[in-house]
C-alpha positions in Angstrom: -43.4 -23.8 -86.8 -42.9 -27.6 -87.3 -45.5 -29.5 -89.2 -44.5 -33.1 -88.9 -47.0 -35.7 -88.1 -47.3 -39.2 -86.9 -46.2 -41.8 -89.0 -48.2 -42.6 -92.2 -51.3 -44.1 -91.8 -51.4 -43.7 -87.9 -54.9 -42.3 -86.8 -56.2 -41.8 -83.4 -59.3 -43.5 -82.3 -61.8 -41.5 -80.6 -62.1 -41.1 -76.8 -65.2 -43.4 -76.9 -62.8 -46.3 -78.0 -65.1 -46.6 -81.1 -63.8 -47.0 -84.7 -65.1 -47.1 -88.2 -66.8 -50.5 -89.4 -64.8 -52.0 -92.3 -67.8 -53.6 -94.2 -68.0 -51.7 -97.7 -67.3 -53.9 -100.8 -65.7 -53.0 -104.1 -69.1 -52.6 -105.5 -70.3 -50.5 -102.6 -67.6 -47.8 -103.0 -67.8 -48.0 -106.8 -71.3 -47.1 -106.7 -70.8 -44.4 -104.3 -68.4 -42.8 -106.6 -70.5 -43.2 -109.6 -73.5 -42.0 -107.8 -71.6 -38.7 -106.8 -70.2 -38.4 -110.4 -73.5 -38.6 -112.1 -75.7 -37.5 -109.4 -77.6 -34.3 -110.0 -74.7 -33.1 -112.3 -75.8 -34.8 -115.4 -79.4 -33.6 -115.0 -78.5 -30.2 -113.8 -75.4 -29.2 -115.5 -75.9 -30.5 -119.0 -78.2 -27.8 -120.3 -76.1 -25.0 -118.6 -73.0 -26.5 -120.3 -74.6 -26.7 -123.6 -75.4 -23.1 -123.3 -71.8 -22.1 -123.0 -70.3 -24.6 -125.6 -73.0 -25.7 -128.1 -72.5 -28.8 -129.9 -69.0 -29.0 -128.6 -70.4 -30.2 -125.3 -69.5 -33.5 -126.4 -65.9 -32.6 -126.8 -66.0 -30.7 -123.4 -67.2 -34.1 -121.6 -64.6 -36.0 -123.5 -61.7 -33.5 -122.4 -62.9 -33.5 -118.9 -62.7 -37.4 -118.9 -59.3 -37.2 -120.5 -57.7 -34.5 -118.1 -59.3 -36.2 -115.0 -57.6 -39.5 -115.8 -54.4 -37.9 -114.5 -55.7 -36.8 -111.2 -57.7 -39.9 -111.0 -54.2 -41.9 -111.1 -52.9 -39.9 -108.4 -56.1 -40.3 -106.4 -55.8 -44.2 -107.0 -52.2 -44.4 -105.8 -52.4 -42.3 -102.8 -55.9 -43.7 -101.8 -54.0 -47.1 -102.0 -51.2 -45.8 -100.1 -53.1 -44.0 -97.4 -56.5 -45.8 -96.8 -57.8 -43.3 -94.3 -60.7 -40.8 -93.9 -59.4 -37.2 -95.2 -58.5 -38.1 -98.6 -56.6 -35.0 -100.1 -56.4 -33.3 -97.0 -54.4 -36.3 -95.5 -51.9 -36.4 -98.5 -51.3 -32.8 -98.5 -50.7 -32.9 -94.7 -48.1 -35.7 -95.0 -46.5 -34.0 -97.8 -46.5 -30.4 -96.7 -47.2 -30.4 -93.1 -50.3 -29.7 -90.9 -50.3 -26.1 -91.2 -50.2 -26.1 -95.0 -52.9 -28.9 -95.2 -55.2 -26.9 -93.0 -56.3 -24.7 -96.0 -56.8 -28.0 -98.3 -58.9 -29.5 -95.7 -60.9 -26.3 -95.2 -61.6 -26.1 -99.0 -62.3 -29.9 -99.3 -64.8 -29.8 -96.4 -66.4 -26.7 -98.0 -66.2 -28.0 -101.5 -68.1 -31.4 -100.5 -70.6 -29.4 -98.7 -71.3 -27.1 -101.3 -71.7 -29.9 -104.0 -74.0 -31.4 -101.4 -75.9 -28.0 -101.8 -75.8 -28.1 -105.4 -77.5 -31.6 -105.3 -80.2 -30.6 -103.0 -81.0 -27.4 -104.9 -81.6 -29.4 -108.1 -83.6 -31.8 -106.0 -85.7 -29.0 -104.7 -86.0 -27.5 -108.3 -87.2 -30.8 -109.7 -89.5 -31.5 -107.0 -91.2 -27.9 -107.3 -91.6 -28.2 -111.0 -93.3 -31.6 -110.8 -95.5 -30.7 -107.9 -96.5 -27.2 -109.6 -96.6 -28.2 -113.2 -97.8 -31.8 -113.3 -99.9 -32.0 -110.1 -101.0 -28.4 -109.5 -100.3 -28.8 -105.8 -101.2 -25.5 -104.0 -98.0 -23.5 -102.9 -99.6 -21.9 -99.9 -98.3 -18.5 -101.1 -94.7 -19.7 -101.3 -92.7 -18.7 -104.4 -91.0 -21.4 -106.6 -87.6 -20.3 -105.1 -89.0 -20.8 -101.6 -90.3 -24.1 -102.3 -87.1 -25.3 -103.8 -85.0 -24.2 -100.8 -87.8 -25.7 -98.5 -87.3 -29.1 -100.3 -83.7 -28.7 -100.2 -83.5 -28.4 -96.3 -85.8 -31.4 -95.9 -83.5 -33.6 -98.2 -80.4 -32.4 -96.3 -82.1 -33.3 -92.9 -83.0 -36.8 -94.3 -79.8 -37.8 -95.6 -77.9 -36.3 -92.7 -79.8 -38.7 -90.7 -79.0 -41.6 -93.0 -75.3 -41.1 -92.8 -75.7 -40.7 -89.1 -77.0 -44.1 -88.9 -74.1 -45.8 -90.7 -71.9 -46.3 -93.7 -73.6 -49.7 -94.6 -76.9 -47.9 -94.6 -75.4 -45.1 -96.7 -74.2 -47.6 -99.3 -77.5 -49.4 -99.4 -79.3 -46.4 -100.1 -76.8 -45.3 -102.6 -76.9 -48.7 -104.5 -80.7 -48.6 -105.0 -80.5 -45.0 -106.2 -77.7 -45.3 -108.6 -78.6 -48.6 -110.2 -82.2 -47.0 -110.8 -80.7 -43.8 -112.3 -78.3 -45.9 -114.4 -81.2 -47.7 -115.7 -83.0 -44.8 -116.9 -80.0 -43.0 -118.4 -79.3 -46.3 -120.4 -82.9 -46.2 -121.6 -82.5 -42.6 -122.5 -79.3 -43.1 -124.4 -80.4 -46.2 -126.4 -83.5 -44.3 -127.4 -81.5 -41.4 -128.4 -79.1 -43.4 -130.4 -81.9 -45.3 -132.2 -83.3 -42.0 -133.0 -80.0 -40.7 -134.5 -79.6 -43.8 -136.4 -82.8 -43.4 -138.2 -82.0 -39.6 -139.2 -80.1 -38.4 -142.5 -79.1 -35.0 -141.2 -77.4 -35.9 -138.0 -74.2 -34.0 -138.9 -76.1 -30.8 -139.6 -77.3 -30.8 -136.1 -73.8 -30.4 -134.7 -72.8 -27.4 -137.0 -71.4 -25.0 -136.2 -69.5 -27.2 -133.7 -67.8 -24.4 -131.8 -70.4 -21.5 -131.8 -68.5 -19.8 -128.9 -65.1 -21.0 -129.7 -62.8 -22.9 -127.7 -63.6 -20.7 -125.0 -67.1 -21.9 -124.7 -65.6 -25.4 -124.5 -63.3 -24.4 -121.6 -66.2 -22.7 -119.8 -68.4 -26.0 -120.0 -65.4 -28.1 -119.0 -65.1 -25.9 -115.9 -68.8 -25.8 -115.2 -69.0 -29.7 -115.3 -65.8 -30.6 -113.9 -67.5 -31.4 -110.6 -69.1 -34.3 -112.4 -65.7 -36.1 -112.3 -64.7 -35.6 -108.5 -66.3 -38.7 -107.4 -62.8 -40.5 -106.8 -62.4 -38.1 -104.0 -65.5 -39.6 -102.2 -64.1 -43.1 -103.0 -60.8 -42.5 -101.3 -62.8 -41.1 -98.2 -63.9 -44.8 -97.5 -60.5 -46.2 -97.0 -61.0 -47.2 -93.5 -64.5 -48.7 -94.1 -63.8 -50.7 -97.1 -62.8 -54.3 -97.3 -59.2 -54.7 -98.8 -58.7 -51.0 -99.5 -55.2 -51.1 -101.2 -56.8 -53.2 -103.9 -60.4 -52.1 -104.0 -59.9 -48.2 -103.9 -57.9 -47.9 -107.2 -60.2 -50.5 -108.9 -63.2 -48.5 -107.8 -61.6 -45.2 -109.1 -60.9 -46.7 -112.6 -64.0 -48.5 -112.9 -66.2 -45.6 -111.9 -64.5 -43.2 -114.1 -64.9 -45.3 -117.2 -68.7 -45.8 -116.5 -69.3 -42.0 -115.8 -67.2 -40.7 -118.8 -68.8 -42.9 -121.2 -72.3 -42.1 -119.9 -71.6 -38.3 -120.1 -70.2 -38.5 -123.7 -73.3 -40.5 -124.8 -75.7 -38.2 -123.1 -74.4 -35.2 -124.8 -74.3 -36.9 -128.3 -78.0 -37.9 -127.7 -78.9 -34.3 -126.2 -77.7 -32.4 -129.4 -78.2 -35.2 -132.0 -81.5 -36.5 -131.3 -83.6 -33.7 -130.0 -85.5 -31.4 -132.4 -85.9 -27.7 -131.8 -89.8 -28.2 -131.8 -92.2 -25.2 -131.3 -93.2 -26.7 -127.9 -89.7 -26.8 -126.9 -88.9 -23.3 -127.8 -92.3 -22.0 -126.4 -91.3 -23.8 -123.1 -88.0 -22.1 -123.0 -89.4 -18.7 -123.7 -92.0 -19.0 -120.7 -89.7 -20.8 -118.3 -87.1 -19.0 -116.1 -84.7 -21.4 -114.5 -85.5 -21.6 -110.7 -81.7 -21.7 -110.0 -80.8 -18.9 -112.7 -80.0 -19.7 -116.4 -76.8 -18.8 -118.1 -78.6 -17.2 -121.1 -81.0 -14.4 -120.2 -82.4 -13.7 -123.5 -83.1 -15.8 -126.5 -82.3 -14.6 -129.9 -85.2 -14.4 -132.3 -84.2 -17.7 -134.2 -82.1 -19.5 -131.5 -80.3 -22.8 -132.0 -81.1 -25.8 -129.9 -78.0 -25.4 -127.7 -79.1 -21.8 -126.9 -82.6 -23.0 -126.0 -81.1 -25.8 -123.8 -78.9 -23.2 -122.0 -81.8 -21.0 -121.4 -83.7 -23.9 -119.9 -80.8 -24.4 -117.5 -81.2 -27.2 -115.0 -84.4 -28.3 -116.9 -82.7 -28.6 -120.3 -82.1 -32.3 -120.2 -85.6 -33.0 -118.8 -87.4 -30.9 -121.4 -85.5 -32.5 -124.1 -86.1 -36.0 -122.9 -89.7 -35.4 -123.5 -89.2 -36.0 -127.3 -87.4 -39.2 -126.8 -89.4 -41.3 -124.1 -93.2 -41.4 -123.2 -93.5 -38.9 -120.3 -89.8 -38.4 -120.7 -89.6 -35.1 -119.1 -91.5 -36.4 -115.9 -89.2 -39.6 -116.0 -86.0 -37.7 -116.1 -87.2 -35.1 -113.5 -88.0 -38.1 -111.2 -84.8 -39.6 -112.0 -82.9 -36.4 -111.4 -84.5 -36.3 -108.0 -83.3 -39.6 -107.2 -79.8 -38.9 -108.6 -79.5 -35.6 -106.6 -80.4 -37.6 -103.4 -77.7 -40.1 -104.3 -75.0 -37.4 -104.9 -76.1 -35.7 -101.7 -75.8 -39.0 -100.0 -72.2 -39.5 -101.3 -71.2 -35.9 -100.6 -72.5 -35.7 -96.9 -70.7 -38.9 -96.7 -67.5 -37.5 -98.0 -67.8 -33.9 -96.3 -68.3 -35.6 -92.8 -65.1 -37.7 -93.3 -63.0 -34.7 -94.2 -64.6 -33.0 -91.0 -63.7 -36.1 -89.0 -60.0 -35.9 -90.4 -59.7 -32.3 -89.4 -61.1 -33.1 -85.9 -58.8 -36.0 -85.5 -55.8 -33.8 -86.5 -56.8 -31.3 -83.8 -57.2 -28.4 -86.3 -61.2 -28.6 -85.9 -62.6 -29.0 -82.5 -62.5 -32.5 -80.7 -66.2 -33.3 -81.4 -65.6 -33.6 -85.1 -63.4 -36.8 -84.6 -65.9 -38.6 -82.3 -67.1 -42.0 -83.4 -70.6 -43.0 -82.5 -70.4 -46.3 -80.3 -73.4 -47.9 -81.9 -73.5 -46.4 -85.3 -69.6 -46.3 -85.7 -69.9 -43.0 -87.8 -68.4 -39.6 -87.1 -71.8 -38.4 -86.0 -70.8 -35.0 -84.9 -69.1 -34.3 -88.2 -72.1 -35.8 -90.1 -74.5 -33.4 -88.3 -72.3 -30.4 -88.8 -71.5 -31.1 -92.4 -75.3 -31.5 -93.1 -75.9 -28.3 -91.4 -73.3 -26.5 -93.7 -74.8 -28.1 -96.7 -78.3 -26.7 -95.8 -76.9 -23.3 -95.0 -75.1 -22.9 -98.3 -78.3 -24.3 -100.3 -80.4 -21.7 -98.6 -77.7 -18.9 -99.1 -76.7 -19.3 -102.8 -78.3 -19.6 -106.3 -77.8 -23.1 -108.1 -75.6 -21.8 -111.0 -73.2 -20.1 -108.5 -73.2 -23.0 -106.1 -72.0 -25.1 -109.2 -69.5 -22.6 -110.1 -68.0 -22.3 -106.6 -67.9 -26.1 -106.1 -66.1 -26.7 -109.4 -63.4 -24.0 -108.5 -62.8 -25.4 -105.0 -62.3 -28.9 -106.4 -59.9 -27.5 -109.0 -57.7 -25.7 -106.3 -57.9 -28.9 -104.1 -56.8 -31.2 -107.0 -53.8 -28.8 -107.7 -52.5 -29.3 -104.1 -53.1 -33.0 -104.3 -51.2 -33.4 -107.5 -48.2 -31.5 -106.0 -48.4 -33.7 -102.9 -48.2 -36.8 -104.9 -44.8 -35.7 -106.4 -43.5 -34.8 -102.8 -44.6 -38.1 -101.3 -43.3 -40.3 -104.1 -39.9 -38.6 -103.9 -39.5 -38.4 -100.2 -41.3 -41.6 -98.9 -41.9 -43.7 -102.0 -39.8 -46.4 -100.8 -41.6 -46.9 -97.3 -45.1 -46.6 -98.3 -47.2 -49.8 -99.2 -49.0 -49.2 -102.6 -51.7 -50.9 -104.0 -51.4 -49.1 -107.3 -48.5 -46.9 -108.7 -49.2 -44.4 -111.6 -46.9 -44.8 -114.5 -45.0 -41.8 -116.2 -43.8 -40.3 -112.8 -43.8 -37.4 -112.5 -45.3 -36.2 -115.8 -48.9 -37.5 -114.7 -49.2 -35.2 -111.7 -47.6 -32.3 -113.6 -50.1 -32.5 -116.3 -52.9 -32.7 -113.7 -51.4 -29.5 -112.2 -51.2 -27.7 -115.6 -54.7 -28.6 -116.7 -56.4 -27.9 -113.3 -54.7 -24.6 -113.0 -55.7 -23.5 -116.6 -59.3 -24.4 -115.9 -59.5 -22.6 -112.6 -58.0 -19.3 -113.9 -60.1 -19.4 -117.1 -63.2 -20.2 -115.1 -63.1 -16.6 -113.8 -64.6 -15.7 -117.3 -67.8 -17.9 -116.3 -68.3 -16.7 -112.8 -66.2 -14.0 -111.0 -68.5 -14.6 -108.0 -67.4 -18.2 -107.7 -63.6 -16.9 -107.3 -64.9 -14.2 -104.8 -66.7 -17.1 -102.9 -63.6 -19.3 -103.2 -61.2 -16.6 -101.9 -63.6 -15.4 -99.3 -63.8 -18.9 -97.9 -59.9 -19.5 -98.1 -59.4 -16.0 -96.3 -61.8 -17.0 -93.6 -59.9 -20.3 -93.4 -56.6 -18.3 -92.7 -58.4 -16.3 -89.9 -59.6 -19.7 -88.2 -56.2 -20.9 -88.6 -54.5 -18.2 -86.9 -57.1 -17.6 -84.1 -57.9 -21.3 -83.4 -56.1 -24.0 -85.2 -52.5 -23.0 -85.1 -52.6 -23.1 -81.3 -54.0 -26.4 -81.3 -51.4 -27.7 -83.8 -48.6 -26.4 -81.6 -50.1 -27.7 -78.4 -50.4 -31.3 -80.0 -47.0 -31.2 -81.4 -45.3 -30.1 -78.2 -47.2 -33.0 -76.4 -45.7 -35.5 -79.0 -42.4 -34.1 -79.7 -41.0 -32.3 -76.5 -40.9 -33.2 -72.8 -39.3 -31.3 -69.9 -37.8 -33.6 -67.5 -36.0 -31.3 -65.2 -36.9 -27.9 -64.2 -35.7 -25.5 -61.5 -37.4 -22.0 -61.3 -36.5 -19.0 -59.2 -39.4 -17.7 -57.0 -39.6 -14.4 -59.0 -41.1 -14.4 -62.4 -41.0 -11.3 -64.7 -43.3 -10.7 -67.8 -40.4 -10.7 -70.3 -38.7 -14.0 -71.0 -35.6 -14.9 -72.9 -35.0 -18.4 -73.8 -31.4 -19.4 -74.0 -30.5 -23.0 -75.3 -27.1 -24.1 -73.9 -25.4 -26.9 -75.9 -21.6 -26.1 -75.0 -20.3 -25.1 -71.3 -17.9 -22.7 -73.4 -20.9 -20.6 -74.6 -22.7 -20.3 -71.4 -20.9 -17.2 -70.0 -21.3 -15.0 -72.9 -24.7 -16.0 -73.7 -26.0 -15.6 -70.2 -24.4 -12.2 -69.9 -25.8 -11.0 -73.0 -29.3 -12.5 -72.0 -29.2 -11.0 -68.7 -28.4 -7.6 -70.3 -31.5 -7.6 -72.3 -33.6 -8.9 -69.7 -32.4 -6.3 -67.3 -33.4 -3.4 -69.5 -36.8 -5.1 -70.2 -37.7 -6.1 -66.5 -37.3 -9.7 -67.9 -36.2 -13.2 -66.8 -34.0 -15.8 -68.4 -34.9 -19.5 -69.2 -31.8 -21.7 -69.8 -32.5 -25.0 -71.4 -30.4 -27.8 -72.7 -31.8 -30.0 -75.4 -31.3 -33.8 -75.2 -32.3 -35.5 -78.6 -33.5 -39.1 -78.7 -34.1 -41.3 -81.4 -37.4 -41.3 -83.3 -38.2 -44.8 -82.5 -37.9 -44.2 -78.6 -40.8 -43.1 -76.9 -40.3 -39.8 -75.0 -41.3 -41.3 -71.7 -38.3 -43.6 -72.2 -35.8 -40.8 -72.8 -34.6 -40.4 -69.3 -31.6 -42.7 -69.9 -30.3 -40.3 -72.5 -29.9 -37.6 -69.9 -26.3 -37.4 -68.6 -24.4 -34.4 -67.5 -26.8 -31.8 -68.7 -28.4 -30.7 -65.4 -25.0 -30.3 -63.9 -23.9 -28.2 -66.8 -26.9 -25.9 -66.4 -26.2 -25.5 -62.6 -22.6 -24.5 -63.4 -23.7 -21.8 -65.8 -25.9 -20.1 -63.2 -22.7 -18.5 -61.7 -22.5 -16.2 -64.7 -26.0 -14.6 -63.8 -26.4 -11.4 -62.0 -28.6 -11.5 -58.8 -31.1 -9.0 -60.1 -32.1 -11.2 -63.2 -34.2 -14.3 -62.3 -32.7 -17.4 -64.1 -34.8 -20.7 -64.6 -33.4 -23.8 -66.1 -34.9 -26.8 -67.7 -33.7 -30.1 -69.3 -35.7 -31.1 -72.3 -36.3 -34.2 -74.4 -36.9 -33.7 -78.1 -36.7 -35.3 -81.5 -34.7 -32.4 -83.0 -32.8 -29.4 -81.5 -34.4 -26.6 -83.5 -37.9 -28.1 -83.4 -37.7 -28.4 -79.6 -36.4 -24.7 -79.2 -39.3 -23.5 -81.1 -41.8 -25.9 -79.1 -40.3 -24.6 -75.7 -40.6 -20.9 -76.8 -44.1 -21.3 -77.9 -45.1 -23.3 -74.7 -43.5 -21.1 -72.2 -44.7 -17.9 -74.3 -41.0 -16.6 -74.6 -40.6 -13.1 -76.0 -37.0 -13.6 -77.2 -34.8 -16.7 -78.3 -31.1 -16.1 -78.1 -28.9 -18.3 -80.0 -25.1 -18.7 -80.3 -23.2 -18.8 -83.6 -19.8 -20.0 -84.5 -19.6 -17.1 -87.2 -19.2 -18.9 -90.3 -22.1 -19.2 -93.0 -22.5 -22.5 -94.9 -21.4 -22.9 -98.4 -24.3 -25.1 -99.3 -27.7 -24.3 -100.8 -29.2 -26.4 -97.8 -28.0 -24.4 -94.8 -27.2 -20.7 -94.2 -26.1 -20.6 -90.4 -26.5 -24.1 -89.5 -29.5 -26.5 -89.2 -30.6 -25.7 -85.9 -30.3 -21.8 -86.2 -31.9 -22.0 -89.8 -34.9 -24.0 -88.5 -35.5 -21.6 -85.6 -35.0 -18.3 -87.4 -37.2 -19.3 -90.4 -39.9 -20.7 -88.0 -39.9 -18.3 -85.2 -42.4 -18.3 -82.3 -41.0 -15.0 -81.1 -38.2 -12.4 -81.6 -34.9 -13.9 -82.6 -31.3 -12.9 -81.7 -28.2 -14.9 -83.0 -25.0 -13.8 -81.3 -21.2 -14.4 -82.6 -19.6 -14.7 -79.4 -15.8 -14.6 -80.4 -14.3 -12.0 -78.0 -14.4 -12.5 -74.2 -13.9 -8.9 -73.5 -17.0 -6.7 -72.3 -18.4 -4.4 -75.0 -17.2 -0.8 -74.9 -18.1 0.7 -78.4 -21.2 -0.7 -80.3 -21.7 0.0 -83.8 -25.5 -0.2 -85.0 -26.5 0.2 -88.7 -29.8 2.0 -88.9 -32.7 2.1 -91.3 -36.3 2.8 -91.2 -37.3 -1.0 -90.6 -38.7 -2.3 -87.2 -35.6 -4.9 -87.2 -33.2 -1.8 -87.2 -35.1 -0.3 -84.2 -35.1 -3.5 -82.5 -31.2 -3.4 -83.0 -31.1 -0.1 -81.3 -33.0 -1.4 -78.4 -30.8 -4.4 -78.1 -27.7 -2.1 -78.4 -29.1 0.0 -75.4 -29.3 -3.1 -73.4 -25.7 -4.0 -73.8 -24.6 -0.3 -73.3 -26.5 0.1 -70.0 -25.3 -3.0 -68.8 -21.7 -2.6 -69.6 -21.4 1.1 -69.6 -20.6 1.1 -73.3 -21.1 3.8 -76.1 -23.1 3.5 -79.3 -22.3 4.6 -82.8 -25.3 4.9 -85.1 -24.5 4.3 -88.9 -26.5 4.9 -91.9 -25.3 3.8 -95.4 -27.1 5.3 -98.3 -26.9 5.1 -102.2 -24.5 7.9 -103.6 -26.2 11.2 -103.7 -29.1 9.8 -102.2 -29.1 10.4 -98.3 -32.3 11.7 -97.0 -31.9 10.1 -93.5 -30.3 13.0 -91.8 -33.4 13.9 -89.7 -34.2 10.1 -89.0 -30.8 9.7 -87.6 -30.9 12.8 -85.4 -34.3 11.4 -84.0 -32.5 8.0 -83.2 -29.7 9.8 -81.6 -31.7 11.9 -79.6 -33.8 8.9 -78.3 -30.5 7.0 -77.2 -29.3 10.1 -75.6 -32.4 10.2 -73.4 -31.6 6.7 -72.2 -28.4 8.0 -70.6 -26.0 6.3 -73.2 -23.3 8.2 -74.9 -24.1 8.0 -78.7 -22.4 9.4 -82.0 -23.7 9.2 -85.6 -22.4 8.8 -88.9 -24.0 8.9 -92.4 -21.8 7.4 -95.3 -22.8 6.5 -98.8 -21.7 3.6 -100.7 -22.8 0.9 -103.0 -21.5 -2.0 -100.9 -23.3 -1.6 -97.5 -21.5 -4.3 -95.9 -18.2 -3.1 -96.8 -19.2 0.4 -95.6 -20.1 -0.9 -92.2 -17.1 -2.9 -91.9 -14.7 0.0 -92.9 -16.4 2.2 -90.3 -16.2 -0.5 -87.7 -12.3 -0.7 -88.4 -11.8 3.1 -88.5 -13.4 3.6 -85.1 -12.2 0.6 -83.3 -15.7 -0.8 -82.2 -15.9 -4.3 -80.6 -19.6 -5.1 -81.0 -21.8 -4.8 -84.0 -25.6 -5.2 -83.4 -27.8 -5.3 -86.6 -31.3 -5.8 -87.5 -32.4 -8.1 -90.1 -32.5 -6.7 -93.8 -35.5 -7.1 -95.9 -35.0 -10.4 -97.9 -37.0 -12.1 -100.6 -39.2 -14.8 -99.6 -37.3 -17.4 -101.7 -33.7 -16.2 -100.8 -31.5 -18.6 -98.9 -30.8 -16.1 -96.2 -32.0 -15.6 -92.6 -31.1 -12.1 -91.6 -30.3 -10.8 -95.1 -27.0 -11.0 -97.0 -25.6 -7.8 -95.4 -26.0 -8.6 -91.8 -24.7 -12.4 -92.5 -21.7 -11.0 -94.4 -20.9 -8.5 -91.6 -21.3 -11.3 -89.0 -18.9 -13.6 -90.8 -16.4 -10.9 -91.5 -16.2 -8.9 -88.4 -13.8 -10.1 -85.9 -15.5 -8.9 -82.8 -18.9 -9.5 -81.2 -22.0 -9.5 -83.7 -25.5 -9.8 -82.5 -28.2 -9.9 -85.4 -31.7 -9.6 -84.3 -35.1 -10.0 -86.0 -38.6 -8.9 -84.8 -41.1 -11.5 -85.2 -43.8 -11.2 -87.8 -46.5 -14.0 -87.6 -48.1 -13.5 -91.0 -44.8 -13.1 -92.8 -43.3 -16.1 -90.9 -46.2 -18.4 -91.8 -46.3 -17.3 -95.4 -42.5 -17.9 -95.8 -42.8 -21.2 -94.1 -45.6 -22.2 -96.7 -43.5 -21.2 -99.6 -40.7 -23.2 -98.4 -42.7 -26.3 -97.8 -44.1 -26.1 -101.4 -40.5 -25.7 -102.7 -39.4 -28.7 -100.7 -37.3 -27.3 -98.1 -36.7 -29.3 -95.0 -34.2 -29.5 -92.3 -32.7 -32.7 -90.7 -34.5 -32.2 -87.2 -37.9 -31.3 -88.7 
């Protein structure tokens, strides 16, 4: 199916006529990004990551900052070129098509929502600890976990409402919270560095630097990678920020510099200034992390990093008690504010992804509605907030963090690849505010590093992979059941329009679509279609595709229609009286795409195409641009006929195997044989000394005989199947060959398989190649071809 889209940057405005308010400044979106990147991550994940990497936590933060620069440059470039809601989803859509982008958007929506769940869970953890440990507030019989999730749901509801009210309200709340948390972190860092400066044994605190080897560093990198995804949230604001082409790249780089610096300094202070005091050790032994710690049992003489890992999300807060008066309480309160800031940002971003999916017609239309007063995608905000709350209640904190990290890693893989495609295919036509250097090495490094971390992350959390794969496969189901049909209907309305139609009063349940482009091919195509229709109690739909330029609206395309209606009317003389024949003249952007659109719209069962009988000798096409695009993106069964002779079929040769395509070839041959009173010859070619098909061949012969058709069979052996078929055809003087598609690799440049295509090109008589439709395989093949960059001129 075709996946092209409107011109770059073109976005529909909701039915209410409202649009986003463009009122966010550079400072606003930079603070949104910083709030998301620092957010709850630095307070929640630092202790967990220290338990994996030990003192090498500092290196893990530095390496994460380094590798994220490559994807940051990609986001800065594409965010300036496409300043629209949707972010990574939008770019994957433009590079790979809407069907391929669905999974990207599905993952992005989920990843931002699950990130929000992480933040509200950390909020709930901190609030619960403060209320129970510092103020002894009665819990009314609720467990700490129940309290944590109760507070999490309340936070989700409050900030869903904040985002519902408007982007300016969102940024104001973000500014206040982020500035406050930056101030507290600055005080903590300065105090910690002052402590380190007064020590004489600082280096000893970082030994051994790699207690768990480089594997621990990689796990810590994967676990904390969510901290560096804030640039995804920055680019979501493209339609709401002033001067987005200039301000979005600046916000990406400024926020990254601030955040990476803070994370490295916090790591240095945490492991270099904190002492493993008896009080800290006792707290670790008596405390179980509400969200679940990564270290279940402490050794007899633990190191500081092991204690911090056991404390989990409370590691940084407990350590701060040594550096600041009331440090633990201060950090817990700051963590609460930070979690709310990050929640605010991820709710904002998740709702914009949902809006983009709704606006693109792959999610229900309410997702794309803009509130007329608040100028926000209010339905998307409410549904995203609900998803955030549901995820928080369903998953433990450590697994929420792991699943979120993995989702963003997979999303960034797609975005980096999309940047390569977009720069190569549309670079000159796009208006950039920033262009990343060293193309294509920057996105390639981004791909390799993200792929490595994603694969290695399985060592930390297999459950995170299971959650990610479960969500992705659920997305496939949603796409097949719901979104795919909406995509096609949207494409048809935009790309194809029927301008003339004549229908017979009689309609049949089985329909064959026959595009007619040349009067000379009308007779053999219509006769072949009529033969198949008669046996299947079917009808034939003739169509002629009139292509119009891209810049011409479809409604203005009537001036391009000339002799096409008369040509179809003349072709009607070849149709038998007992087969209903309908005809249409169709306007379209490309012939192949229009054929698939019509077949989908009319629910055709078979598309019959004519072929000249010559394969292309280039890597770009096999049978021709039109045939290639229809056969590789089929909406139904396909038949391609080489219509060389004008005589009626008398002897039909059908190569048989166990495939469904071969059975379809037999059915097609039966249609021809019954229509023209011809005989059928079944041939099976096996490897030398390997023929075990005799019983199957006898069964096929019996089935054909039961249809009242004369049939003979032959079984031959040979290493060259095509040559054996051609030799038998010459010896028995057959005039028609009907072949089913052979099994071919996903990446091979063949349509029906090398054997049918060789026979079709070499045989001098009529050849009909058929293929049964397989929706899953067709979709998968189309995705592979998109990723490899294969496109057709009429797509």
